[in-house]
SERO-384562 format. One record per atom (N, C-alpha, C, O): x, y negated, z. Coordinates in steps of 0.05 Angstrom, whole numbers, padded with zeros to 5 digits, always signed. Last residue first. Layout:
BEGIN
XYZ;...
END
This chain:
BEGIN
-00464+00162+00033;-00479+00153+00056;-00506+00167+00058;-00522+00162+00076;-00410+00201+00014;-00437+00192+00007;-00452+00184+00033;-00452+00199+00053;-00360+00209+00037;-00362+00202+00009;-00389+00191+00001;-00392+00174-00017;-00364+00227+00087;-00345+00205+00082;-00346+00195+00054;-00335+00174+00048;-00398+00271+00085;-00408+00246+00096;-00389+00222+00091;-00398+00199+00091;-00391+00323+00069;-00385+00302+00050;-00394+00274+00059;-00398+00256+00043;-00408+00362+00104;-00379+00360+00099;-00372+00336+00082;-00348+00329+00080;-00462+00367+00106;-00448+00357+00130;-00419+00352+00126;-00406+00340+00143;-00474+00389+00054;-00483+00362+00062;-00468+00351+00086;-00461+00327+00086;-00464+00438+00031;-00441+00421+00039;-00449+00394+00049;-00431+00377+00053;-00493+00478+00007;-00496+00475+00036;-00475+00455+00047;-00469+00457+00071;-00480+00478-00046;-00507+00472-00040;-00512+00468-00010;-00532+00457-00002;-00427+00495-00043;-00433+00467-00050;-00461+00459-00043;-00466+00437-00035;-00435+00550-00033;-00423+00533-00012;-00429+00503-00018;-00435+00488+00001;-00456+00565-00083;-00472+00569-00058;-00461+00551-00036;-00477+00538-00021;-00413+00553-00116;-00439+00541-00121;-00457+00542-00096;-00470+00523-00089;-00374+00588-00096;-00371+00559-00092;-00397+00544-00097;-00402+00524-00083;-00396+00637-00114;-00391+00632-00086;-00389+00602-00080;-00402+00592-00061;-00396+00629-00169;-00422+00633-00156;-00419+00629-00126;-00437+00617-00113;-00342+00625-00180;-00359+00602-00184;-00385+00605-00170;-00396+00585-00159;-00326+00678-00172;-00316+00657-00154;-00334+00632-00156;-00340+00619-00136;-00353+00701-00216;-00359+00709-00189;-00350+00689-00168;-00365+00682-00150;-00328+00676-00259;-00357+00672-00254;-00365+00680-00226;-00382+00667-00214;-00277+00697-00253;-00281+00668-00250;-00311+00662-00245;-00317+00644-00229;-00286+00751-00263;-00276+00743-00238;-00281+00713-00233;-00288+00705-00210;-00304+00750-00317;-00322+00760-00296;-00312+00750-00268;-00329+00742-00252;-00282+00688-00347;-00284+00717-00345;-00302+00724-00322;-00313+00707-00308;-00305+00630-00381;-00298+00644-00357;-00300+00674-00360;-00318+00685-00372;-00295+00583-00417;-00297+00611-00425;-00289+00629-00402;-00268+00642-00403;-00292+00535-00390;-00312+00537-00412;-00315+00566-00422;-00335+00572-00435;-00250+00542-00355;-00277+00538-00344;-00298+00543-00366;-00320+00553-00360;-00200+00587-00354;-00214+00569-00373;-00243+00566-00364;-00258+00585-00366;-00142+00598-00324;-00171+00599-00318;-00185+00578-00335;-00182+00554-00330;-00092+00585-00344;-00101+00613-00346;-00131+00615-00340;-00144+00633-00351;-00092+00530-00334;-00082+00540-00360;-00093+00568-00364;-00101+00575-00387;-00109+00519-00282;-00126+00512-00305;-00116+00521-00332;-00132+00521-00351;-00107+00541-00226;-00091+00550-00249;-00107+00545-00274;-00117+00563-00287;-00139+00513-00189;-00112+00524-00180;-00095+00533-00203;-00070+00532-00201;-00187+00499-00220;-00166+00480-00213;-00139+00492-00205;-00118+00482-00213;-00229+00533-00228;-00207+00535-00247;-00183+00517-00240;-00161+00520-00251;-00266+00520-00191;-00250+00544-00185;-00228+00548-00206;-00210+00564-00202;-00287+00473-00214;-00274+00472-00188;-00256+00496-00184;-00233+00493-00175;-00312+00490-00262;-00289+00471-00263;-00273+00471-00237;-00249+00469-00237;-00352+00522-00239;-00331+00534-00256;-00307+00516-00259;-00284+00525-00259;-00382+00483-00211;-00369+00505-00197;-00347+00518-00213;-00325+00524-00203;-00401+00453-00254;-00384+00440-00234;-00368+00462-00218;-00345+00458-00213;-00433+00491-00280;-00410+00479-00294;-00391+00467-00274;-00366+00470-00277;-00472+00500-00239;-00454+00521-00248;-00430+00511-00263;-00408+00521-00258;-00495+00448-00235;-00482+00461-00212;-00463+00483-00221;-00441+00485-00210;-00477+00407-00292;-00495+00423-00276;-00480+00436-00253;-00456+00434-00251;-00457+00340-00308;-00450+00368-00302;-00471+00382-00286;-00483+00371-00267;-00463+00287-00321;-00484+00306-00329;-00478+00335-00323;-00493+00353-00332;-00419+00257-00309;-00443+00251-00294;-00465+00271-00299;-00484+00273-00284;-00381+00273-00345;-00377+00281-00317;-00402+00276-00301;-00407+00290-00281;-00417+00293-00405;-00402+00274-00389;-00399+00285-00360;-00413+00303-00352;-00408+00354-00444;-00424+00335-00430;-00406+00315-00415;-00382+00320-00412;-00380+00398-00465;-00393+00379-00483;-00412+00359-00470;-00430+00349-00483;-00351+00433-00435;-00380+00437-00435;-00395+00417-00454;-00419+00419-00457;-00296+00424-00441;-00305+00451-00435;-00335+00455-00439;-00344+00477-00446;-00291+00369-00456;-00276+00390-00470;-00289+00418-00466;-00292+00433-00485;-00324+00342-00420;-00329+00340-00449;-00315+00363-00464;-00327+00374-00483;-00299+00355-00372;-00328+00361-00376;-00334+00361-00406;-00349+00378-00415;-00247+00336-00380;-00252+00364-00375;-00281+00371-00381;-00286+00392-00394;-00253+00281-00386;-00243+00296-00408;-00248+00325-00405;-00254+00339-00425;-00273+00272-00333;-00289+00265-00356;-00279+00280-00381;-00296+00291-00396;-00234+00290-00297;-00259+00305-00299;-00275+00297-00323;-00290+00314-00334;-00165+00297-00318;-00188+00282-00308;-00214+00296-00314;-00216+00310-00334;-00135+00321-00377;-00132+00310-00350;-00157+00294-00343;-00168+00280-00359;-00108+00366-00420;-00134+00356-00411;-00131+00347-00382;-00127+00364-00364;-00062+00392-00436;-00066+00365-00445;-00093+00353-00437;-00100+00332-00448;-00091+00451-00422;-00068+00440-00436;-00074+00413-00447;-00090+00410-00466;-00132+00438-00363;-00125+00452-00388;-00101+00439-00401;-00092+00418-00392;-00140+00401-00324;-00161+00421-00329;-00156+00436-00355;-00176+00444-00368;-00107+00367-00272;-00104+00380-00298;-00126+00401-00301;-00130+00417-00282;-00125+00304-00242;-00123+00334-00241;-00122+00345-00269;-00135+00335-00287;-00137+00251-00246;-00110+00259-00253;-00106+00290-00253;-00086+00300-00263;-00188+00243-00228;-00180+00231-00254;-00152+00238-00263;-00144+00230-00285;-00193+00266-00179;-00210+00277-00201;-00203+00265-00228;-00210+00276-00249;-00157+00232-00150;-00152+00261-00154;-00167+00272-00178;-00156+00286-00194;-00183+00182-00151;-00157+00186-00164;-00152+00215-00170;-00143+00222-00191;-00230+00196-00122;-00232+00185-00149;-00206+00189-00164;-00205+00198-00187;-00210+00211-00073;-00223+00231-00089;-00225+00222-00118;-00222+00238-00137;-00189+00161-00057;-00172+00184-00059;-00184+00205-00077;-00171+00216-00095;-00235+00129-00056;-00214+00123-00075;-00195+00147-00079;-00186+00152-00101;-00263+00156-00015;-00275+00154-00042;-00253+00148-00063;-00253+00160-00084;-00230+00148+00028;-00234+00175+00019;-00246+00175-00009;-00240+00192-00025;-00185+00093+00016;-00210+00104+00026;-00213+00132+00016;-00200+00139-00004;-00114+00092+00028;-00137+00093+00010;-00162+00102+00025;-00160+00117+00045;-00078+00095+00072;-00080+00071+00056;-00106+00070+00040;-00119+00049+00038;-00082+00147+00093;-00084+00124+00111;-00090+00099+00095;-00107+00082+00103;-00073+00180+00050;-00099+00182+00064;-00103+00158+00082;-00126+00150+00087;-00021+00163+00037;-00043+00159+00018;-00070+00160+00032;-00087+00144+00027;+00008+00180+00083;+00007+00152+00075;-00016+00146+00056;-00030+00126+00060;-00001+00236+00081;-00010+00220+00104;-00012+00191+00097;-00032+00178+00105;+00025+00247+00032;-00004+00253+00036;-00016+00237+00059;-00038+00227+00057;+00077+00232+00044;+00063+00218+00023;+00033+00222+00026;+00017+00204+00022;+00091+00270+00083;+00088+00242+00091;+00074+00226+00070;+00060+00207+00077;+00087+00318+00047;+00072+00315+00072;+00069+00285+00080;+00047+00276+00085;+00123+00315+00003;+00094+00314-00001;+00078+00307+00024;+00059+00292+00023;+00174+00323+00019;+00167+00297+00009;+00136+00293+00008;+00126+00271+00011;+00171+00376+00035;+00179+00356+00054;+00173+00328+00045;+00167+00311+00062;+00156+00399-00014;+00137+00399+00008;+00145+00379+00029;+00127+00366+00041;+00204+00392-00043;+00179+00379-00052;+00159+00378-00029;+00146+00357-00026;+00238+00424-00011;+00244+00395-00015;+00218+00381-00024;+00212+00359-00013;+00216+00474-00016;+00216+00461+00011;+00221+00431+00008;+00211+00415+00024;+00173+00490-00069;+00199+00481-00061;+00197+00468-00034;+00179+00452-00029;+00138+00515-00124;+00143+00517-00095;+00171+00508-00088;+00190+00518-00099;+00110+00473-00175;+00128+00494-00165;+00132+00492-00135;+00130+00471-00123;+00110+00406-00201;+00098+00432-00195;+00119+00451-00186;+00143+00447-00188;+00128+00343-00170;+00130+00363-00191;+00116+00388-00182;+00112+00392-00158;+00105+00276-00154;+00124+00298-00151;+00123+00318-00174;+00116+00310-00197;+00066+00236-00160;+00094+00229-00155;+00114+00252-00156;+00138+00246-00159;+00014+00256-00173;+00022+00228-00180;+00052+00224-00180;+00063+00210-00197;+00011+00308-00155;+00005+00302-00183;+00016+00275-00191;+00026+00272-00214;+00023+00300-00101;+00040+00317-00117;+00036+00311-00147;+00055+00308-00162;-00019+00268-00085;+00008+00256-00086;+00027+00274-00101;+00046+00263-00114;-00061+00307-00092;-00061+00282-00106;-00033+00270-00108;-00025+00261-00129;-00048+00349-00057;-00048+00354-00086;-00047+00328-00102;-00035+00327-00124;-00054+00320-00009;-00028+00332-00016;-00027+00338-00046;-00006+00332-00059;-00110+00306-00011;-00089+00286-00010;-00061+00297-00018;-00046+00283-00032;-00131+00360-00011;-00134+00343-00034;-00114+00319-00034;-00103+00313-00055;-00081+00405+00018;-00106+00389+00018;-00108+00373-00007;-00089+00372-00023;-00056+00470+00016;-00054+00443+00005;-00081+00429+00007;-00101+00440-00001;-00048+00520+00032;-00058+00502+00053;-00057+00473+00043;-00058+00454+00059;-00053+00588+00009;-00051+00560+00004;-00062+00543+00027;-00081+00550+00039;-00019+00639+00047;-00042+00629+00032;-00038+00599+00028;-00022+00587+00041;+00036+00685+00044;+00024+00660+00054;+00001+00652+00035;+00001+00657+00011;+00046+00750+00065;+00042+00733+00043;+00026+00708+00052;+00006+00711+00065;+00088+00756+00124;+00065+00762+00109;+00062+00743+00085;+00075+00722+00085;+00128+00747+00161;+00135+00761+00136;+00112+00769+00119;+00114+00785+00100;+00118+00716+00203;+00112+00745+00206;+00119+00761+00181;+00115+00785+00181;+00129+00667+00181;+00147+00677+00202;+00143+00707+00207;+00162+00721+00214;+00085+00662+00147;+00112+00663+00136;+00132+00675+00156;+00149+00691+00149;+00043+00660+00184;+00044+00682+00165;+00072+00685+00153;+00082+00707+00150;+00056+00611+00209;+00056+00636+00225;+00058+00660+00206;+00072+00680+00212;+00050+00575+00166;+00076+00578+00179;+00078+00605+00195;+00098+00619+00193;-00005+00581+00157;+00014+00588+00136;+00042+00593+00148;+00056+00612+00140;-00026+00563+00205;-00031+00591+00196;-00011+00599+00175;-00002+00622+00176;-00011+00510+00204;+00000+00528+00225;-00003+00557+00217;+00014+00573+00221;-00043+00492+00162;-00014+00492+00159;-00001+00510+00180;+00019+00524+00173;-00094+00496+00183;-00087+00513+00160;-00056+00515+00157;-00045+00536+00151;-00087+00456+00222;-00095+00484+00230;-00088+00503+00208;-00077+00525+00213;-00076+00410+00193;-00055+00422+00210;-00062+00450+00218;-00044+00467+00222;-00086+00386+00135;-00102+00404+00152;-00082+00420+00169;-00072+00441+00161;-00071+00320+00122;-00061+00347+00125;-00079+00362+00143;-00087+00352+00164;-00103+00274+00118;-00084+00279+00097;-00073+00308+00098;-00067+00319+00077;-00132+00277+00165;-00119+00252+00158;-00097+00257+00137;-00076+00245+00139;-00197+00312+00163;-00168+00309+00169;-00157+00283+00159;-00171+00267+00145;-00251+00308+00147;-00244+00309+00176;-00214+00304+00181;-00208+00294+00202;-00261+00309+00093;-00270+00285+00108;-00261+00285+00137;-00262+00264+00150;-00237+00359+00080;-00227+00334+00068;-00236+00309+00084;-00220+00291+00089;-00245+00412+00092;-00243+00393+00114;-00233+00365+00105;-00222+00350+00121;-00244+00440+00044;-00269+00437+00058;-00269+00417+00081;-00290+00407+00088;-00214+00439-00010;-00207+00425+00016;-00233+00420+00031;-00243+00397+00031;-00228+00469-00056;-00201+00460-00052;-00195+00451-00023;-00172+00455-00013;-00283+00483-00056;-00263+00502-00067;-00234+00495-00058;-00218+00513-00053;-00310+00442-00033;-00314+00468-00021;-00293+00488-00032;-00287+00508-00018;-00292+00399-00067;-00286+00399-00038;-00288+00427-00026;-00271+00436-00011;-00314+00416-00116;-00285+00413-00113;-00277+00413-00083;-00257+00426-00076;-00369+00414-00104;-00356+00439-00112;-00326+00438-00108;-00314+00457-00098;-00377+00359-00093;-00382+00380-00072;-00368+00406-00079;-00356+00418-00061;-00363+00338-00143;-00348+00330-00119;-00352+00351-00097;-00333+00359-00084;-00404+00361-00174;-00376+00367-00180;-00358+00360-00156;-00340+00376-00149;-00450+00341-00152;-00446+00370-00150;-00417+00377-00157;-00407+00397-00147;-00447+00286-00165;-00441+00295-00137;-00437+00325-00135;-00421+00333-00118;-00415+00269-00225;-00437+00283-00213;-00430+00292-00185;-00409+00304-00181;-00389+00204-00229;-00382+00233-00228;-00405+00247-00214;-00414+00239-00192;-00395+00151-00224;-00403+00163-00249;-00395+00192-00251;-00396+00204-00273;-00372+00135-00177;-00401+00136-00178;-00412+00148-00203;-00436+00154-00205;-00317+00134-00191;-00328+00155-00173;-00358+00158-00175;-00369+00180-00175;-00306+00123-00261;-00309+00114-00234;-00322+00136-00217;-00336+00153-00227;-00259+00153-00304;-00287+00150-00297;-00289+00142-00268;-00275+00153-00251;-00213+00154-00358;-00218+00148-00330;-00248+00143-00326;-00262+00131-00343;-00197+00205-00397;-00215+00183-00397;-00223+00177-00368;-00238+00192-00356;-00146+00238-00430;-00155+00229-00403;-00173+00205-00406;-00164+00185-00418;-00108+00280-00465;-00135+00269-00465;-00142+00263-00436;-00143+00281-00419;-00041+00267-00492;-00060+00280-00474;-00087+00266-00476;-00089+00244-00486;+00023+00278-00524;-00002+00264-00520;-00020+00279-00501;-00014+00302-00494;+00073+00298-00537;+00050+00315-00540;+00023+00300-00539;+00004+00307-00552;+00123+00275-00530;+00107+00267-00554;+00083+00286-00559;+00075+00290-00582;+00149+00281-00484;+00152+00302-00503;+00135+00298-00528;+00134+00316-00546;+00130+00236-00457;+00158+00237-00464;+00163+00258-00485;+00180+00255-00503;+00076+00251-00450;+00083+00228-00466;+00112+00229-00476;+00118+00224-00499;+00081+00295-00416;+00069+00299-00443;+00075+00275-00461;+00079+00279-00485;+00103+00268-00371;+00119+00289-00385;+00108+00293-00414;+00123+00295-00433;+00060+00237-00357;+00084+00224-00366;+00102+00243-00381;+00115+00236-00401;+00025+00278-00341;+00018+00260-00364;+00043+00246-00375;+00046+00245-00399;+00054+00297-00298;+00050+00314-00321;+00041+00298-00345;+00049+00305-00367;+00051+00255-00262;+00077+00261-00273;+00074+00280-00297;+00091+00279-00316;-00008+00216-00278;+00007+00236-00263;+00034+00240-00276;+00039+00231-00299;-00030+00147-00270;-00025+00171-00287;-00007+00190-00270;+00006+00182-00252;-00082+00104-00244;-00056+00117-00243;-00054+00141-00263;-00075+00152-00270;-00110+00047-00259;-00116+00075-00264;-00090+00091-00266;-00077+00092-00287;-00133-00009-00225;-00109+00006-00235;-00116+00035-00237;-00127+00047-00218;-00177-00030-00201;-00176-00032-00230;-00151-00018-00242;-00149-00016-00267;-00169-00024-00147;-00186-00005-00160;-00186-00007-00190;-00193+00012-00204;-00111-00025-00111;-00127-00041-00130;-00143-00023-00148;-00131-00007-00164;-00082+00014-00087;-00105+00004-00073;-00123-00013-00091;-00147-00014-00087;-00037+00022-00116;-00061+00036-00125;-00086+00030-00107;-00107+00041-00112;+00002-00005-00087;-00008-00017-00112;-00034-00004-00121;-00052-00018-00131;+00011+00031-00045;+00000+00005-00040;-00012-00008-00065;-00033-00021-00063;+00032+00073-00076;+00008+00077-00060;-00005+00051-00053;-00030+00048-00054;+00078+00048-00095;+00056+00053-00114;+00030+00059-00099;+00009+00052-00108;+00109+00048-00049;+00101+00022-00061;+00078+00026-00080;+00060+00009-00081;+00115+00102-00044;+00100+00088-00023;+00092+00060-00033;+00071+00050-00026;+00145+00116-00090;+00118+00126-00086;+00102+00111-00065;+00078+00107-00069;+00195+00086-00079;+00177+00078-00100;+00149+00090-00096;+00129+00075-00099;+00229+00110-00041;+00211+00088-00032;+00190+00082-00053;+00168+00073-00046;+00258+00148-00069;+00243+00156-00046;+00222+00135-00038;+00200+00142-00028;+00282+00117-00109;+00264+00139-00117;+00246+00148-00094;+00223+00154-00097;+00313+00083-00077;+00292+00072-00094;+00271+00093-00102;+00247+00089-00102;+00349+00120-00055;+00330+00105-00038;+00307+00094-00054;+00284+00094-00044;+00376+00135-00102;+00361+00155-00087;+00340+00141-00069;+00317+00150-00067;+00398+00085-00117;+00380+00099-00135;+00363+00119-00120;+00339+00120-00124;+00431+00075-00073;+00410+00057-00080;+00389+00069-00098;+00365+00065-00095;+00467+00118-00079;+00451+00116-00055;+00427+00098-00060;+00404+00104-00052;+00491+00104-00127;+00476+00129-00125;+00457+00128-00101;+00434+00137-00103;+00517+00057-00113;+00497+00056-00134;+00479+00081-00132;+00455+00079-00135;+00553+00077-00076;+00533+00057-00067;+00510+00056-00087;+00487+00054-00080;+00583+00109-00110;+00569+00121-00088;+00547+00103-00078;+00524+00111-00072;+00606+00072-00144;+00587+00092-00155;+00571+00104-00133;+00547+00110-00137;+00638+00045-00107;+00618+00031-00122;+00597+00050-00133;+00573+00044-00132;+00672+00086-00090;+00654+00073-00071;+00632+00058-00085;+00609+00058-00076;+00698+00097-00139;+00681+00118-00126;+00662+00105-00106;+00638+00113-00105;+00725+00049-00148;+00705+00058-00167;+00686+00079-00155;+00662+00078-00159;+00759+00050-00104;+00740+00028-00107;+00717+00036-00126;+00694+00031-00121;+00789+00095-00115;+00773+00094-00091;+00752+00072-00093;+00729+00076-00085;+00814+00078-00162;+00796+00101-00163;+00778+00101-00139;+00754+00108-00141;+00846+00037-00142;+00825+00031-00162;+00805+00053-00163;+00781+00049-00165;+00880+00067-00109;+00863+00046-00098;+00840+00039-00116;+00817+00036-00107;+00904+00099-00148;+00889+00112-00127;+00870+00092-00114;+00847+00098-00109;+00932+00060-00178;+00911+00075-00190;+00893+00088-00170;+00868+00089-00173;+00968+00044-00139;+00949+00025-00150;+00925+00039-00163;+00902+00031-00160;+00996+00092-00131;+00982+00080-00109;+00961+00060-00119;+00939+00059-00108;+01019+00099-00183;+00999+00118-00172;+00983+00106-00149;+00959+00111-00148;+01054+00052-00187;+01031+00056-00203;+01011+00076-00192;+00987+00069-00191;+01101+00052-00156;+01078+00037-00146;+01052+00042-00162;+01031+00037-00152;+01137+00084-00183;+01128+00093-00156;+01103+00078-00147;+01087+00089-00132;+01146+00054-00228;+01132+00080-00231;+01122+00090-00204;+01101+00103-00203;+01173+00011-00205;+01147+00006-00218;+01132+00032-00221;+01108+00033-00216;+01219+00035-00186;+01201+00023-00167;+01173+00020-00179;+01153+00024-00167;+01243+00051-00235;+01236+00071-00214;+01216+00060-00195;+01197+00075-00187;+01250+00002-00260;+01232+00021-00272;+01223+00042-00251;+01200+00050-00251;+01251-00054-00215;+01264-00033-00229;+01243-00013-00240;+01220-00012-00230;+01236-00120-00221;+01225-00095-00211;+01238-00073-00228;+01235-00072-00252;+01259-00182-00200;+01263-00161-00219;+01254-00134-00207;+01264-00126-00185;+01228-00244-00190;+01236-00218-00179;+01238-00197-00201;+01222-00196-00219;+01255-00303-00212;+01234-00284-00215;+01243-00257-00206;+01265-00248-00214;+01293-00343-00213;+01281-00337-00187;+01259-00317-00188;+01244-00313-00169;+01320-00349-00259;+01297-00367-00255;+01283-00362-00228;+01262-00374-00222;+01358-00309-00260;+01367-00337-00258;+01344-00356-00252;+01349-00378-00242;+01323-00259-00221;+01339-00268-00244;+01347-00297-00240;+01342-00308-00218;+01332-00221-00160;+01318-00241-00176;+01336-00248-00200;+01360-00245-00198;+01321-00170-00113;+01336-00179-00136;+01319-00198-00153;+01296-00193-00158;+01313-00187-00044;+01302-00176-00069;+01318-00187-00092;+01328-00209-00091;+01328-00208+00004;+01344-00186-00006;+01333-00174-00031;+01343-00153-00040;+01302-00253+00020;+01292-00228+00030;+01307-00204+00020;+01299-00181+00026;+01328-00294-00007;+01332-00292+00022;+01322-00265+00033;+01332-00256+00054;+01348-00259-00068;+01336-00281-00054;+01340-00276-00024;+01354-00258-00016;+01405-00244-00108;+01385-00236-00088;+01373-00260-00075;+01387-00280-00070;+01415-00245-00179;+01424-00247-00152;+01403-00237-00133;+01384-00222-00142;+01438-00257-00246;+01421-00244-00227;+01433-00246-00199;+01457-00250-00196;
END
């Protein structure tokens, strides 16, 4: 053994000899470097996954411009994953009774044809009520409910609402009002495992979506906010009273539905 020109110990073949103490001292640094590399790799992967999740709904909004594509909701996907199954029969917009469309608009979003995805006047009222400590009322538009059904989850959450608003604007911008209403009425929940107006009409009243009466349409419309507890086919007194109000409004809704019917 000897030393090379740099003062390192080498054996007879010129191979550097590393002492056990030096080897043990160098291992932690090597492990730390490897750990940092692994963390950076995982962090990049996580960022890519998050970005993909955020961007995917906008890509799907573009894809759903194609009218032969029949979107499914996150609740439908949940039922599939849990092996529950569900009933949904897609129906074209022109095969839905106009009284149902009128009733849903008057119940859920009277300014559907006027706004661009968000009813800012209603939204300001909700914010003002919240700041004043008062109970807030609903301000969800049909575009907001549609993107929530397609891409997000139920329940109140600032995170969900922050994601919902730009998605609603994008959907309203990309889709025609008829396409937006068609998608909404085909993914809305109307009971346990009952999705879309065709399945709802047949389940609750034994008729197709095209054959709904004014009263049946109104009952289906007012059950939408809580379709599990509000059963359109077996309405209580309160639900019948609400339906009567919506039925009257729907009968006077001609000026509100010009974006859907010429």
